[in-house]
N, C-alpha and C positions, 0 to 999 in steps of 0.2 A: 609489590609482595604477592606470591600467590600461594595457596594453601589446598592441597587435595587430601580426602581421607576416604577411605573405603572401611565399611563397617559390616560386620555379620550380626543380624540381630536374631536372638533369642527369646522363647517366653516359657514359661512354665504351665503344663496345662492342669487345671485343678477343677473339682467337682463345683456345683452351685449349690451347697448347701450353707455356705456364708461362713464355714467354719475355718475356711483357708486350709481344708486338709485336700488330700490331692488322691483320691481312690482309682482314678482311671490310669494314671502313669506318673511315674518318679521321674521320666526322662524329660529333658528340653527339647524343644522343637527348633528347628533352627527355619526360622522364617524368610530369610532371604539376605541379599546385600544391598548397601546403598553407597551412592557416591557423592560427595559434594566438594564443588570446587568452588574458591572463595578468591577474588582478584580485588587487590586494594591498594589505591594510589594516595600518596597524598603529597602536597607540594607547597611551600611558600610561594605566591604568588608575586607580592609586591612586599616592600617594608610594610609589615603589621597584617598584611592578609594572607589567609591560610584557605587552602581547598584540601577537601578528600573525598575521593570517589571510590563506592565498594560496588562490587557484583558479586552475587552468589548462585549458583547453580547446582540443583540436586536432582539425582535421578534414583530411585528405587528400583529392584527386580527382586518383588517378593512371590512367594509360594503361592499355587495357583490349586491346591490340593484342598478339598473341602474339609472343615473342622469337625470333628465327629460331635460335639455338643449342638452346634447351631446348622452345620450344612453349609455355610457360608466361606469365604476363602480369604486367607490374609491379604492378598492381592485385592478383594471386593472391599475389605473393612478398610484398610490404610492408604486407598487410591487417592492421590492427589493430598494426603494428610497433611504436608507442609507443601507450601508455595515452591514451585518449580525454579520460578526466576524471583530473584529479589535485588532491587537497585537504591542504591543511598547516594546523595552529594550534600555535603556540608561544607559552608562558607561562614568563616570566620574574620571578623576585624576588631583590631584590638588598637585603637588609636593612641592609648597611653596607658599607664600602669595601673589605673583605675577604671576601665571602662572596655567591656567585651561586649560585642554582638554577635549573635550566631544566627544562622540559619540551617534549618536540615531537612532536606526535600526527601521522600521515599515513594518508591512505586514498587508495589508488591503484586504477585500475580496470583489468581485464583487458587483456592484449596477446596477439597471435597473430605467428608470424612461420613462414613458409612455407620449407623447407628443399629448395629444388628447384634451386639455381643450381648448375650442373657436376656435377648427378647425376640419375638417373631416378627418385628417390625423391621423391614428392609430399608427403612429412610434413608434418603441420600441427603445430609445438611450441606450444602453449597455456602461456600465463603467466597464473595466475589473480590477479584482484584481490588485496588485501592490505590490512590495517590493521596500523602499526608504530608504536610508541612508544621515545623515546630520553629518558633521565633524563642530567642532569648536574649535579654540585655541585662547586663551585670555591672553593678558598681560597687569600688570596695574603698570607701572614703579613708579608712584604716587599712592598713595590710593583713590582719587577721579578721576583718569583718568583710563578708559580703552580701549585698541587698540585690536580689533579682527578680523579675518578671518572666514568665514563662507562658507561651500560648503554645496548646498542642492540638494537633489535627485541626488545624485552622481553613482547610480547605473546603471542609464538609461538618454539617452539625453532628455527624456520627457516622462511622464505617463499621461493619463487622469485620474483626480481625482474627478470630481463632473460635474453634468449636472447644467449649470445656468438656472436659473428659469425663466426669462423672454422669452428668445430667446430658449429654450429647446435645447441648443447645449452642448455637451459635452466640458469639457476646459481642456486644457493639461496644466501640470506646467512643465517647461523645469529645465533644470540643470542650476543651477547659482551657481557663486560664490559673495560675497559682502565682503567689510572691513567697519567695524562699529568703531566710534569715539563714546565714553560716558564718558561725565563729571557730576559729582555728585556735586551738588551744594545745 
C-alpha cells in the first residue's frame, strides 16, 4: 500500500495582545506546501507469524518571506519540524488463541523547531533521531478478558521525541513498563 498527500498550509495572522483579535490583517497567508509519502506492507510470514513494515518520507516547501511581527520566516520556524524519514517494523506471533507476542521497532530521523514566535530568542531546539523498541505479551484466559505486559522504549532510558508547542521545550519519552487489563463487553 502506498499513500501520497500534498497539502497547502495556511495560518491567520493575529496581534500579540492575547485577545485573539486580528488588527493587522484579516487575510490568511499561504505558508507553503508539504508532501508526505507513506509505504506500508504487511504479510503473514508463516502460520501464526505476521510482519508489517512502514516507511514515511515528508518534504516541505515553506514561504521564506519574513513575517511582519517577528522578522523570522516560516521556513526558519518550521524547518525540520517533522522528521523527514520514519521507518517501523512490527513482528507478531500468535501461537494459539490465548497468547500474542509482539515487537515494534522504530527508526526516526532528527527534527528541529525554531522557538521564535512571540519572542526575540532565535533558539533552535533540536530533537535527535532515535531508535525505539516496544515489546508486548498478551494472554487471554477467557475470550473477553485480556491481560498484557508492555515494555516501551526499551533500547534507551529516554529519548527526546518532539517539541512541545506551547513552551517550545523538547519532551523526553522515558523507558516504561506497564500492565493492562482489558474486558470486552
